[in-house]
N, CA, C and O atoms as a Tripos MOL2 file, in Angstrom:
@<TRIPOS>MOLECULE
protein
  296   295    74     0     0
PROTEIN
NO_CHARGES

@<TRIPOS>ATOM
      1 N           0.8500   -1.1740    0.0000 N.3       1 MET1
      2 CA          0.0000    0.0000    0.0000 C.3       1 MET1
      3 C           0.8980    1.2410    0.0000 C.2       1 MET1
      4 O           1.7150    1.4210    0.9030 O.2       1 MET1
      5 N           0.7470    2.0710   -0.9900 N.am      2 ASP2
      6 CA          1.5910    3.2530   -1.0820 C.3       2 ASP2
      7 C           0.9130    4.4990   -0.5310 C.2       2 ASP2
      8 O           1.3360    5.6180   -0.8200 O.2       2 ASP2
      9 N          -0.1410    4.3080    0.2650 N.am      3 LYS3
     10 CA         -0.8150    5.4440    0.8870 C.3       3 LYS3
     11 C          -1.2150    5.0920    2.3040 C.2       3 LYS3
     12 O          -1.2580    3.9230    2.6870 O.2       3 LYS3
     13 N          -1.5040    6.1210    3.0700 N.am      4 ILE4
     14 CA         -1.9870    5.9660    4.4360 C.3       4 ILE4
     15 C          -3.4870    6.2200    4.4180 C.2       4 ILE4
     16 O          -3.9440    7.2350    3.8920 O.2       4 ILE4
     17 N          -4.2560    5.2960    4.9950 N.am      5 VAL5
     18 CA         -5.7060    5.4350    5.0770 C.3       5 VAL5
     19 C          -6.0550    5.7600    6.5280 C.2       5 VAL5
     20 O          -5.5940    5.0900    7.4520 O.2       5 VAL5
     21 N          -6.8730    6.7950    6.7160 N.am      6 ILE6
     22 CA         -7.2390    7.2610    8.0520 C.3       6 ILE6
     23 C          -8.7590    7.3070    8.1770 C.2       6 ILE6
     24 O          -9.4530    7.8130    7.2950 O.2       6 ILE6
     25 N          -9.2670    6.7670    9.2920 N.am      7 TYR7
     26 CA        -10.6830    6.8740    9.6410 C.3       7 TYR7
     27 C         -10.7670    7.6750   10.9400 C.2       7 TYR7
     28 O         -10.0540    7.3720   11.8970 O.2       7 TYR7
     29 N         -11.6340    8.6980   10.9850 N.am      8 THR8
     30 CA        -11.7310    9.5380   12.1790 C.3       8 THR8
     31 C         -13.1840    9.7500   12.5860 C.2       8 THR8
     32 O         -14.1010    9.6390   11.7720 O.2       8 THR8
     33 N         -13.3700   10.0590   13.8710 N.am      9 ASP9
     34 CA        -14.6680   10.4920   14.3610 C.3       9 ASP9
     35 C         -14.4680   11.1630   15.7130 C.2       9 ASP9
     36 O         -13.4810   10.9120   16.4050 O.2       9 ASP9
     37 N         -15.4100   12.0100   16.0730 N.am     10 GLY10
     38 CA        -15.3830   12.6870   17.3580 C.3      10 GLY10
     39 C         -16.7930   13.0880   17.7290 C.2      10 GLY10
     40 O         -17.6480   13.2580   16.8600 O.2      10 GLY10
     41 N         -17.0400   13.2400   19.0290 N.am     11 SER11
     42 CA        -18.3700   13.6490   19.4570 C.3      11 SER11
     43 C         -18.3190   14.1740   20.8870 C.2      11 SER11
     44 O         -17.3070   14.0530   21.5770 O.2      11 SER11
     45 N         -19.4390   14.7610   21.3140 N.am     12 SER12
     46 CA        -19.5840   15.1740   22.7010 C.3      12 SER12
     47 C         -21.0040   14.8830   23.1490 C.2      12 SER12
     48 O         -21.9390   14.8650   22.3490 O.2      12 SER12
     49 N         -21.1390   14.6590   24.4210 N.am     13 ARG13
     50 CA        -22.4700   14.4690   25.0110 C.3      13 ARG13
     51 C         -22.8220   15.7830   25.6920 C.2      13 ARG13
     52 O         -22.3340   16.0940   26.7790 O.2      13 ARG13
     53 N         -23.6790   16.5430   25.0270 N.am     14 GLY14
     54 CA        -23.9200   17.9170   25.4210 C.3      14 GLY14
     55 C         -23.0420   18.8080   24.5620 C.2      14 GLY14
     56 O         -22.0740   18.3430   23.9600 O.2      14 GLY14
     57 N         -23.3750   20.0630   24.5060 N.am     15 ASN15
     58 CA        -22.6080   20.9710   23.6600 C.3      15 ASN15
     59 C         -22.5200   22.3350   24.3380 C.2      15 ASN15
     60 O         -23.3310   23.2040   24.0180 O.2      15 ASN15
     61 N         -21.5890   22.5730   25.2500 N.am     16 PRO16
     62 CA        -20.4430   21.7120   25.5690 C.3      16 PRO16
     63 C         -20.8040   20.6060   26.5590 C.2      16 PRO16
     64 O         -21.8360   20.6330   27.2290 O.2      16 PRO16
     65 N         -19.8990   19.6360   26.6130 N.am     17 GLY17
     66 CA        -20.0710   18.5090   27.5100 C.3      17 GLY17
     67 C         -18.8750   17.5820   27.4240 C.2      17 GLY17
     68 O         -17.8490   17.9310   26.8400 O.2      17 GLY17
     69 N         -19.0080   16.4020   28.0050 N.am     18 LYS18
     70 CA        -17.9440   15.3930   27.9230 C.3      18 LYS18
     71 C         -17.8560   14.8980   26.4960 C.2      18 LYS18
     72 O         -18.8780   14.7080   25.8360 O.2      18 LYS18
     73 N         -16.6400   14.6860   26.0140 N.am     19 GLY19
     74 CA        -16.4840   14.2350   24.6310 C.3      19 GLY19
     75 C         -15.1470   13.5660   24.3990 C.2      19 GLY19
     76 O         -14.3560   13.3660   25.3210 O.2      19 GLY19
     77 N         -14.9200   13.2270   23.1550 N.am     20 GLY20
     78 CA        -13.6640   12.5980   22.7920 C.3      20 GLY20
     79 C         -13.5910   12.3530   21.3030 C.2      20 GLY20
     80 O         -14.5330   12.6260   20.5600 O.2      20 GLY20
     81 N         -12.4460   11.8290   20.8820 N.am     21 PHE21
     82 CA        -12.2400   11.5280   19.4690 C.3      21 PHE21
     83 C         -11.4570   10.2390   19.3310 C.2      21 PHE21
     84 O         -10.8210    9.7740   20.2770 O.2      21 PHE21
     85 N         -11.5130    9.6730   18.1480 N.am     22 GLY22
     86 CA        -10.7280    8.4960   17.8270 C.3      22 GLY22
     87 C         -10.3010    8.5470   16.3790 C.2      22 GLY22
     88 O         -10.9690    9.1520   15.5410 O.2      22 GLY22
     89 N          -9.1890    7.9090   16.0930 N.am     23 ALA23
     90 CA         -8.6990    7.8200   14.7150 C.3      23 ALA23
     91 C          -7.9630    6.5030   14.5380 C.2      23 ALA23
     92 O          -7.2820    6.0270   15.4470 O.2      23 ALA23
     93 N          -8.1100    5.9280   13.3670 N.am     24 ILE24
     94 CA         -7.4050    4.7060   13.0030 C.3      24 ILE24
     95 C          -6.5750    5.0190   11.7740 C.2      24 ILE24
     96 O          -7.1070    5.4860   10.7670 O.2      24 ILE24
     97 N          -5.2660    4.7650   11.8470 N.am     25 LEU25
     98 CA         -4.3510    4.9770   10.7300 C.3      25 LEU25
     99 C          -3.8690    3.6120   10.2450 C.2      25 LEU25
    100 O          -3.4460    2.7830   11.0510 O.2      25 LEU25
    101 N          -3.9280    3.3730    8.9400 N.am     26 MET26
    102 CA         -3.4970    2.0940    8.3720 C.3      26 MET26
    103 C          -2.5360    2.3290    7.2150 C.2      26 MET26
    104 O          -2.7790    3.1700    6.3500 O.2      26 MET26
    105 N          -1.4400    1.5710    7.2120 N.am     27 TRP27
    106 CA         -0.4600    1.6330    6.1300 C.3      27 TRP27
    107 C           0.3970    0.3760    6.1770 C.2      27 TRP27
    108 O           0.7340   -0.1110    7.2560 O.2      27 TRP27
    109 N           0.7430   -0.1430    5.0230 N.am     28 ASN28
    110 CA          1.6300   -1.3170    4.8920 C.3      28 ASN28
    111 C           1.2620   -2.4510    5.8490 C.2      28 ASN28
    112 O           2.1530   -3.0840    6.4150 O.2      28 ASN28
    113 N          -0.0150   -2.7180    6.0380 N.am     29 GLY29
    114 CA         -0.4540   -3.7900    6.9150 C.3      29 GLY29
    115 C          -0.3770   -3.4610    8.3990 C.2      29 GLY29
    116 O          -0.6620   -4.3200    9.2340 O.2      29 GLY29
    117 N           0.0000   -2.2390    8.7400 N.am     30 LYS30
    118 CA          0.0860   -1.8150   10.1380 C.3      30 LYS30
    119 C          -1.1290   -0.9700   10.4830 C.2      30 LYS30
    120 O          -1.7210   -0.3230    9.6190 O.2      30 LYS30
    121 N          -1.4920   -0.9850   11.7610 N.am     31 VAL31
    122 CA         -2.6300   -0.2010   12.2470 C.3      31 VAL31
    123 C          -2.2010    0.5340   13.5110 C.2      31 VAL31
    124 O          -1.5690   -0.0380   14.3990 O.2      31 VAL31
    125 N          -2.5600    1.8190   13.5710 N.am     32 LYS32
    126 CA         -2.3250    2.6120   14.7720 C.3      32 LYS32
    127 C          -3.6440    3.2710   15.1600 C.2      32 LYS32
    128 O          -4.3070    3.8830   14.3230 O.2      32 LYS32
    129 N          -4.0200    3.1460   16.4280 N.am     33 GLU33
    130 CA         -5.2410    3.7680   16.9230 C.3      33 GLU33
    131 C          -4.8680    4.8670   17.9030 C.2      33 GLU33
    132 O          -3.9960    4.6860   18.7530 O.2      33 GLU33
    133 N          -5.5380    6.0130   17.7790 N.am     34 ILE34
    134 CA         -5.3400    7.0950   18.7370 C.3      34 ILE34
    135 C          -6.7070    7.5540   19.2260 C.2      34 ILE34
    136 O          -7.6810    7.5410   18.4730 O.2      34 ILE34
    137 N          -6.7730    7.9550   20.4800 N.am     35 ALA35
    138 CA         -8.0310    8.4270   21.0600 C.3      35 ALA35
    139 C          -7.7080    9.2880   22.2650 C.2      35 ALA35
    140 O          -6.6610    9.1420   22.8950 O.2      35 ALA35
    141 N          -8.6350   10.1940   22.5730 N.am     36 GLU36
    142 CA         -8.4700   11.0530   23.7380 C.3      36 GLU36
    143 C          -9.8360   11.5310   24.1910 C.2      36 GLU36
    144 O         -10.7430   11.6960   23.3760 O.2      36 GLU36
    145 N          -9.9850   11.7520   25.4870 N.am     37 ALA37
    146 CA        -11.2470   12.2280   26.0520 C.3      37 ALA37
    147 C         -11.0460   13.6220   26.6400 C.2      37 ALA37
    148 O          -9.9480   13.9810   27.0640 O.2      37 ALA37
    149 N         -12.1230   14.3940   26.6580 N.am     38 TYR38
    150 CA        -12.1030   15.7550   27.2000 C.3      38 TYR38
    151 C         -13.3030   15.9420   28.1240 C.2      38 TYR38
    152 O         -14.3650   15.3640   27.8920 O.2      38 TYR38
    153 N         -13.1360   16.7430   29.1640 N.am     39 ARG39
    154 CA        -14.2200   16.9730   30.1200 C.3      39 ARG39
    155 C         -15.2500   17.9710   29.6160 C.2      39 ARG39
    156 O         -16.4470   17.7830   29.8330 O.2      39 ARG39
    157 N         -14.8090   19.0170   28.9530 N.am     40 ASN40
    158 CA        -15.7070   20.0900   28.5550 C.3      40 ASN40
    159 C         -15.3440   20.5200   27.1290 C.2      40 ASN40
    160 O         -14.3820   21.2600   26.9200 O.2      40 ASN40
    161 N         -16.1090   20.0560   26.1720 N.am     41 THR41
    162 CA        -15.7700   20.3030   24.7760 C.3      41 THR41
    163 C         -17.0420   20.3570   23.9430 C.2      41 THR41
    164 O         -18.1460   20.1970   24.4640 O.2      41 THR41
    165 N         -16.8770   20.5840   22.6490 N.am     42 THR42
    166 CA        -18.0170   20.5980   21.7390 C.3      42 THR42
    167 C         -17.8480   19.5190   20.6800 C.2      42 THR42
    168 O         -16.7500   19.0070   20.4590 O.2      42 THR42
    169 N         -18.9430   19.1890   20.0380 N.am     43 ASN43
    170 CA        -18.9180   18.1860   18.9860 C.3      43 ASN43
    171 C         -17.9830   18.6070   17.8420 C.2      43 ASN43
    172 O         -17.1640   17.8110   17.3830 O.2      43 ASN43
    173 N         -18.1070   19.8500   17.3910 N.am     44 ASN44
    174 CA        -17.2530   20.3200   16.2860 C.3      44 ASN44
    175 C         -15.7820   20.2330   16.6330 C.2      44 ASN44
    176 O         -14.9640   19.8230   15.8100 O.2      44 ASN44
    177 N         -15.4470   20.6210   17.8560 N.am     45 ARG45
    178 CA        -14.0440   20.5660   18.2760 C.3      45 ARG45
    179 C         -13.5090   19.1360   18.2050 C.2      45 ARG45
    180 O         -12.3860   18.9210   17.7490 O.2      45 ARG45
    181 N         -14.2920   18.1690   18.6440 N.am     46 MET46
    182 CA        -13.8330   16.7800   18.6400 C.3      46 MET46
    183 C         -13.7220   16.2300   17.2200 C.2      46 MET46
    184 O         -12.7880   15.4890   16.9150 O.2      46 MET46
    185 N         -14.6560   16.5830   16.3590 N.am     47 GLU47
    186 CA        -14.5970   16.1290   14.9600 C.3      47 GLU47
    187 C         -13.3060   16.6140   14.3040 C.2      47 GLU47
    188 O         -12.6130   15.8440   13.6380 O.2      47 GLU47
    189 N         -12.9880   17.8900   14.4950 N.am     48 LEU48
    190 CA        -11.7850   18.4640   13.8860 C.3      48 LEU48
    191 C         -10.5100   17.9850   14.5710 C.2      48 LEU48
    192 O          -9.4960   17.7590   13.9090 O.2      48 LEU48
    193 N         -10.5540   17.8280   15.8900 N.am     49 THR49
    194 CA         -9.3830   17.3590   16.6320 C.3      49 THR49
    195 C          -8.9860   15.9490   16.2040 C.2      49 THR49
    196 O          -7.7990   15.6260   16.1720 O.2      49 THR49
    197 N          -9.9470   15.1230   15.8800 N.am     50 ALA50
    198 CA         -9.6450   13.7630   15.4120 C.3      50 ALA50
    199 C          -8.7970   13.8070   14.1470 C.2      50 ALA50
    200 O          -7.7730   13.1280   14.0540 O.2      50 ALA50
    201 N          -9.2210   14.6000   13.1820 N.am     51 ALA51
    202 CA         -8.4750   14.6920   11.9150 C.3      51 ALA51
    203 C          -7.1050   15.3280   12.1220 C.2      51 ALA51
    204 O          -6.1110   14.8550   11.5710 O.2      51 ALA51
    205 N          -7.0470   16.3920   12.9100 N.am     52 ILE52
    206 CA         -5.7710   17.0860   13.1520 C.3      52 ILE52
    207 C          -4.7760   16.1540   13.8290 C.2      52 ILE52
    208 O          -3.6230   16.0800   13.4030 O.2      52 ILE52
    209 N          -5.1930   15.4390   14.8760 N.am     53 ASN53
    210 CA         -4.2810   14.5470   15.5860 C.3      53 ASN53
    211 C          -3.8450   13.3680   14.7200 C.2      53 ASN53
    212 O          -2.7050   12.9140   14.8180 O.2      53 ASN53
    213 N          -4.7360   12.8760   13.8830 N.am     54 ALA54
    214 CA         -4.3480   11.7940   12.9740 C.3      54 ALA54
    215 C          -3.2410   12.2730   12.0380 C.2      54 ALA54
    216 O          -2.2490   11.5710   11.8390 O.2      54 ALA54
    217 N          -3.4040   13.4460   11.4740 N.am     55 LEU55
    218 CA         -2.3910   13.9800   10.5580 C.3      55 LEU55
    219 C          -1.0780   14.2790   11.2700 C.2      55 LEU55
    220 O          -0.0090   14.1150   10.6820 O.2      55 LEU55
    221 N          -1.1400   14.7130   12.5220 N.am     56 LYS56
    222 CA          0.0820   14.9690   13.2950 C.3      56 LYS56
    223 C           0.8720   13.6870   13.5480 C.2      56 LYS56
    224 O           2.0860   13.7460   13.7400 O.2      56 LYS56
    225 N           0.2120   12.5370   13.5500 N.am     57 ASN57
    226 CA          0.8740   11.2610   13.8190 C.3      57 ASN57
    227 C           1.5720   10.6690   12.6040 C.2      57 ASN57
    228 O           2.2430    9.6450   12.7310 O.2      57 ASN57
    229 N           1.4400   11.2680   11.4550 N.am     58 ILE58
    230 CA          2.0580   10.7330   10.2410 C.3      58 ILE58
    231 C           3.5160   11.1630   10.1730 C.2      58 ILE58
    232 O           3.8260   12.3530   10.2320 O.2      58 ILE58
    233 N           4.3980   10.1960   10.0510 N.am     59 LYS59
    234 CA          5.8300   10.4610   10.0110 C.3      59 LYS59
    235 C           6.4290   10.2150    8.6250 C.2      59 LYS59
    236 O           7.6020   10.5100    8.3980 O.2      59 LYS59
    237 N           5.6350    9.6810    7.7010 N.am     60 GLN60
    238 CA          6.1260    9.3260    6.3770 C.3      60 GLN60
    239 C           5.5540   10.2800    5.3330 C.2      60 GLN60
    240 O           4.4840   10.8590    5.5160 O.2      60 GLN60
    241 N           6.2790   10.4240    4.2580 N.am     61 ASN61
    242 CA          5.8210   11.2480    3.1460 C.3      61 ASN61
    243 C           5.1000   10.3540    2.1480 C.2      61 ASN61
    244 O           5.7040    9.8530    1.2000 O.2      61 ASN61
    245 N           3.7770   10.1540    2.3730 N.am     62 LYS62
    246 CA          2.9680    9.3030    1.5110 C.3      62 LYS62
    247 C           1.6490    9.9890    1.2130 C.2      62 LYS62
    248 O           1.2730   10.9600    1.8680 O.2      62 LYS62
    249 N           0.9600    9.4730    0.2210 N.am     63 LYS63
    250 CA         -0.3830    9.9680   -0.0600 C.3      63 LYS63
    251 C          -1.2970    9.5600    1.0920 C.2      63 LYS63
    252 O          -1.0910    8.5290    1.7310 O.2      63 LYS63
    253 N          -2.3120   10.3890    1.3460 N.am     64 ILE64
    254 CA         -3.2260   10.1600    2.4610 C.3      64 ILE64
    255 C          -4.6560   10.1510    1.9400 C.2      64 ILE64
    256 O          -5.0440   11.0000    1.1370 O.2      64 ILE64
    257 N          -5.4340    9.1820    2.4070 N.am     65 LYS65
    258 CA         -6.8700    9.1560    2.1580 C.3      65 LYS65
    259 C          -7.5300    9.1610    3.5220 C.2      65 LYS65
    260 O          -7.3010    8.2630    4.3320 O.2      65 LYS65
    261 N          -8.3570   10.1800    3.7790 N.am     66 ILE66
    262 CA         -8.9640   10.3220    5.0970 C.3      66 ILE66
    263 C         -10.4790   10.2460    4.9910 C.2      66 ILE66
    264 O         -11.0990   10.9070    4.1580 O.2      66 ILE66
    265 N         -11.0600    9.4230    5.8560 N.am     67 TYR67
    266 CA        -12.5050    9.2920    5.9550 C.3      67 TYR67
    267 C         -12.9100    9.9760    7.2570 C.2      67 TYR67
    268 O         -12.6020    9.4920    8.3460 O.2      67 TYR67
    269 N         -13.5910   11.0850    7.1350 N.am     68 TYR68
    270 CA        -13.9340   11.9470    8.2490 C.3      68 TYR68
    271 C         -15.3030   11.5400    8.8090 C.2      68 TYR68
    272 O         -16.2320   11.2890    8.0410 O.2      68 TYR68
    273 N         -15.4340   11.4740   10.1380 N.am     69 ASN69
    274 CA        -16.6870   11.1010   10.8110 C.3      69 ASN69
    275 C         -17.1500    9.7010   10.4150 C.2      69 ASN69
    276 O         -18.3150    9.5110   10.0640 O.2      69 ASN69
    277 N         -16.2770    8.7540   10.4660 N.am     70 TYR70
    278 CA        -16.5540    7.4460    9.9010 C.3      70 TYR70
    279 C         -16.6780    6.3340   10.9290 C.2      70 TYR70
    280 O         -17.3970    5.3630   10.6930 O.2      70 TYR70
    281 N         -16.0060    6.4460   12.0470 N.am     71 ILE71
    282 CA        -15.8350    5.2960   12.9390 C.3      71 ILE71
    283 C         -17.1270    4.8920   13.6590 C.2      71 ILE71
    284 O         -17.5040    3.7210   13.6180 O.2      71 ILE71
    285 N         -17.7960    5.8110   14.3010 N.am     72 CYS72
    286 CA        -18.8720    5.4720   15.2360 C.3      72 CYS72
    287 C         -20.2730    5.7000   14.6850 C.2      72 CYS72
    288 O         -21.1510    6.1230   15.4370 O.2      72 CYS72
    289 N         -20.5110    5.4470   13.4470 N.am     73 LYS73
    290 CA        -21.8480    5.6340   12.8940 C.3      73 LYS73
    291 C         -22.7460    4.5040   13.3840 C.2      73 LYS73
    292 O         -22.4280    3.3290   13.2020 O.2      73 LYS73
    293 N         -23.8620    4.8590   14.0010 N.am     74 MET74
    294 CA        -24.8160    3.8700   14.5090 C.3      74 MET74
    295 C         -26.2100    4.2490   14.1020 C.2      74 MET74
    296 O         -27.1630    3.5430   14.4320 O.2      74 MET74
@<TRIPOS>BOND
     1     1     2 1
     2     2     3 1
     3     3     4 2
     4     3     5 am
     5     5     6 1
     6     6     7 1
     7     7     8 2
     8     7     9 am
     9     9    10 1
    10    10    11 1
    11    11    12 2
    12    11    13 am
    13    13    14 1
    14    14    15 1
    15    15    16 2
    16    15    17 am
    17    17    18 1
    18    18    19 1
    19    19    20 2
    20    19    21 am
    21    21    22 1
    22    22    23 1
    23    23    24 2
    24    23    25 am
    25    25    26 1
    26    26    27 1
    27    27    28 2
    28    27    29 am
    29    29    30 1
    30    30    31 1
    31    31    32 2
    32    31    33 am
    33    33    34 1
    34    34    35 1
    35    35    36 2
    36    35    37 am
    37    37    38 1
    38    38    39 1
    39    39    40 2
    40    39    41 am
    41    41    42 1
    42    42    43 1
    43    43    44 2
    44    43    45 am
    45    45    46 1
    46    46    47 1
    47    47    48 2
    48    47    49 am
    49    49    50 1
    50    50    51 1
    51    51    52 2
    52    51    53 am
    53    53    54 1
    54    54    55 1
    55    55    56 2
    56    55    57 am
    57    57    58 1
    58    58    59 1
    59    59    60 2
    60    59    61 am
    61    61    62 1
    62    62    63 1
    63    63    64 2
    64    63    65 am
    65    65    66 1
    66    66    67 1
    67    67    68 2
    68    67    69 am
    69    69    70 1
    70    70    71 1
    71    71    72 2
    72    71    73 am
    73    73    74 1
    74    74    75 1
    75    75    76 2
    76    75    77 am
    77    77    78 1
    78    78    79 1
    79    79    80 2
    80    79    81 am
    81    81    82 1
    82    82    83 1
    83    83    84 2
    84    83    85 am
    85    85    86 1
    86    86    87 1
    87    87    88 2
    88    87    89 am
    89    89    90 1
    90    90    91 1
    91    91    92 2
    92    91    93 am
    93    93    94 1
    94    94    95 1
    95    95    96 2
    96    95    97 am
    97    97    98 1
    98    98    99 1
    99    99   100 2
   100    99   101 am
   101   101   102 1
   102   102   103 1
   103   103   104 2
   104   103   105 am
   105   105   106 1
   106   106   107 1
   107   107   108 2
   108   107   109 am
   109   109   110 1
   110   110   111 1
   111   111   112 2
   112   111   113 am
   113   113   114 1
   114   114   115 1
   115   115   116 2
   116   115   117 am
   117   117   118 1
   118   118   119 1
   119   119   120 2
   120   119   121 am
   121   121   122 1
   122   122   123 1
   123   123   124 2
   124   123   125 am
   125   125   126 1
   126   126   127 1
   127   127   128 2
   128   127   129 am
   129   129   130 1
   130   130   131 1
   131   131   132 2
   132   131   133 am
   133   133   134 1
   134   134   135 1
   135   135   136 2
   136   135   137 am
   137   137   138 1
   138   138   139 1
   139   139   140 2
   140   139   141 am
   141   141   142 1
   142   142   143 1
   143   143   144 2
   144   143   145 am
   145   145   146 1
   146   146   147 1
   147   147   148 2
   148   147   149 am
   149   149   150 1
   150   150   151 1
   151   151   152 2
   152   151   153 am
   153   153   154 1
   154   154   155 1
   155   155   156 2
   156   155   157 am
   157   157   158 1
   158   158   159 1
   159   159   160 2
   160   159   161 am
   161   161   162 1
   162   162   163 1
   163   163   164 2
   164   163   165 am
   165   165   166 1
   166   166   167 1
   167   167   168 2
   168   167   169 am
   169   169   170 1
   170   170   171 1
   171   171   172 2
   172   171   173 am
   173   173   174 1
   174   174   175 1
   175   175   176 2
   176   175   177 am
   177   177   178 1
   178   178   179 1
   179   179   180 2
   180   179   181 am
   181   181   182 1
   182   182   183 1
   183   183   184 2
   184   183   185 am
   185   185   186 1
   186   186   187 1
   187   187   188 2
   188   187   189 am
   189   189   190 1
   190   190   191 1
   191   191   192 2
   192   191   193 am
   193   193   194 1
   194   194   195 1
   195   195   196 2
   196   195   197 am
   197   197   198 1
   198   198   199 1
   199   199   200 2
   200   199   201 am
   201   201   202 1
   202   202   203 1
   203   203   204 2
   204   203   205 am
   205   205   206 1
   206   206   207 1
   207   207   208 2
   208   207   209 am
   209   209   210 1
   210   210   211 1
   211   211   212 2
   212   211   213 am
   213   213   214 1
   214   214   215 1
   215   215   216 2
   216   215   217 am
   217   217   218 1
   218   218   219 1
   219   219   220 2
   220   219   221 am
   221   221   222 1
   222   222   223 1
   223   223   224 2
   224   223   225 am
   225   225   226 1
   226   226   227 1
   227   227   228 2
   228   227   229 am
   229   229   230 1
   230   230   231 1
   231   231   232 2
   232   231   233 am
   233   233   234 1
   234   234   235 1
   235   235   236 2
   236   235   237 am
   237   237   238 1
   238   238   239 1
   239   239   240 2
   240   239   241 am
   241   241   242 1
   242   242   243 1
   243   243   244 2
   244   243   245 am
   245   245   246 1
   246   246   247 1
   247   247   248 2
   248   247   249 am
   249   249   250 1
   250   250   251 1
   251   251   252 2
   252   251   253 am
   253   253   254 1
   254   254   255 1
   255   255   256 2
   256   255   257 am
   257   257   258 1
   258   258   259 1
   259   259   260 2
   260   259   261 am
   261   261   262 1
   262   262   263 1
   263   263   264 2
   264   263   265 am
   265   265   266 1
   266   266   267 1
   267   267   268 2
   268   267   269 am
   269   269   270 1
   270   270   271 1
   271   271   272 2
   272   271   273 am
   273   273   274 1
   274   274   275 1
   275   275   276 2
   276   275   277 am
   277   277   278 1
   278   278   279 1
   279   279   280 2
   280   279   281 am
   281   281   282 1
   282   282   283 1
   283   283   284 2
   284   283   285 am
   285   285   286 1
   286   286   287 1
   287   287   288 2
   288   287   289 am
   289   289   290 1
   290   290   291 1
   291   291   292 2
   292   291   293 am
   293   293   294 1
   294   294   295 1
   295   295   296 2
@<TRIPOS>SUBSTRUCTURE
     1 MET1         2 RESIDUE 1 A MET
     2 ASP2         6 RESIDUE 1 A ASP
     3 LYS3        10 RESIDUE 1 A LYS
     4 ILE4        14 RESIDUE 1 A ILE
     5 VAL5        18 RESIDUE 1 A VAL
     6 ILE6        22 RESIDUE 1 A ILE
     7 TYR7        26 RESIDUE 1 A TYR
     8 THR8        30 RESIDUE 1 A THR
     9 ASP9        34 RESIDUE 1 A ASP
    10 GLY10       38 RESIDUE 1 A GLY
    11 SER11       42 RESIDUE 1 A SER
    12 SER12       46 RESIDUE 1 A SER
    13 ARG13       50 RESIDUE 1 A ARG
    14 GLY14       54 RESIDUE 1 A GLY
    15 ASN15       58 RESIDUE 1 A ASN
    16 PRO16       62 RESIDUE 1 A PRO
    17 GLY17       66 RESIDUE 1 A GLY
    18 LYS18       70 RESIDUE 1 A LYS
    19 GLY19       74 RESIDUE 1 A GLY
    20 GLY20       78 RESIDUE 1 A GLY
    21 PHE21       82 RESIDUE 1 A PHE
    22 GLY22       86 RESIDUE 1 A GLY
    23 ALA23       90 RESIDUE 1 A ALA
    24 ILE24       94 RESIDUE 1 A ILE
    25 LEU25       98 RESIDUE 1 A LEU
    26 MET26      102 RESIDUE 1 A MET
    27 TRP27      106 RESIDUE 1 A TRP
    28 ASN28      110 RESIDUE 1 A ASN
    29 GLY29      114 RESIDUE 1 A GLY
    30 LYS30      118 RESIDUE 1 A LYS
    31 VAL31      122 RESIDUE 1 A VAL
    32 LYS32      126 RESIDUE 1 A LYS
    33 GLU33      130 RESIDUE 1 A GLU
    34 ILE34      134 RESIDUE 1 A ILE
    35 ALA35      138 RESIDUE 1 A ALA
    36 GLU36      142 RESIDUE 1 A GLU
    37 ALA37      146 RESIDUE 1 A ALA
    38 TYR38      150 RESIDUE 1 A TYR
    39 ARG39      154 RESIDUE 1 A ARG
    40 ASN40      158 RESIDUE 1 A ASN
    41 THR41      162 RESIDUE 1 A THR
    42 THR42      166 RESIDUE 1 A THR
    43 ASN43      170 RESIDUE 1 A ASN
    44 ASN44      174 RESIDUE 1 A ASN
    45 ARG45      178 RESIDUE 1 A ARG
    46 MET46      182 RESIDUE 1 A MET
    47 GLU47      186 RESIDUE 1 A GLU
    48 LEU48      190 RESIDUE 1 A LEU
    49 THR49      194 RESIDUE 1 A THR
    50 ALA50      198 RESIDUE 1 A ALA
    51 ALA51      202 RESIDUE 1 A ALA
    52 ILE52      206 RESIDUE 1 A ILE
    53 ASN53      210 RESIDUE 1 A ASN
    54 ALA54      214 RESIDUE 1 A ALA
    55 LEU55      218 RESIDUE 1 A LEU
    56 LYS56      222 RESIDUE 1 A LYS
    57 ASN57      226 RESIDUE 1 A ASN
    58 ILE58      230 RESIDUE 1 A ILE
    59 LYS59      234 RESIDUE 1 A LYS
    60 GLN60      238 RESIDUE 1 A GLN
    61 ASN61      242 RESIDUE 1 A ASN
    62 LYS62      246 RESIDUE 1 A LYS
    63 LYS63      250 RESIDUE 1 A LYS
    64 ILE64      254 RESIDUE 1 A ILE
    65 LYS65      258 RESIDUE 1 A LYS
    66 ILE66      262 RESIDUE 1 A ILE
    67 TYR67      266 RESIDUE 1 A TYR
    68 TYR68      270 RESIDUE 1 A TYR
    69 ASN69      274 RESIDUE 1 A ASN
    70 TYR70      278 RESIDUE 1 A TYR
    71 ILE71      282 RESIDUE 1 A ILE
    72 CYS72      286 RESIDUE 1 A CYS
    73 LYS73      290 RESIDUE 1 A LYS
    74 MET74      294 RESIDUE 1 A MET
């Protein structure tokens, strides 16, 4: 795989309220998961923080495909 695939999502319970984000990064058969929780945040902040933190974790110069708001759809 010559690209990094990223799935992200974030949410909050209340606006503001307790919230968090998660991201899954996949490349060359490897998987890295990142997540963090916040006490007082908004839904928009968590959605954007998921994508920003996923991109900050990339150490290689490769093409990126990102699926935003993808992980926790129910």
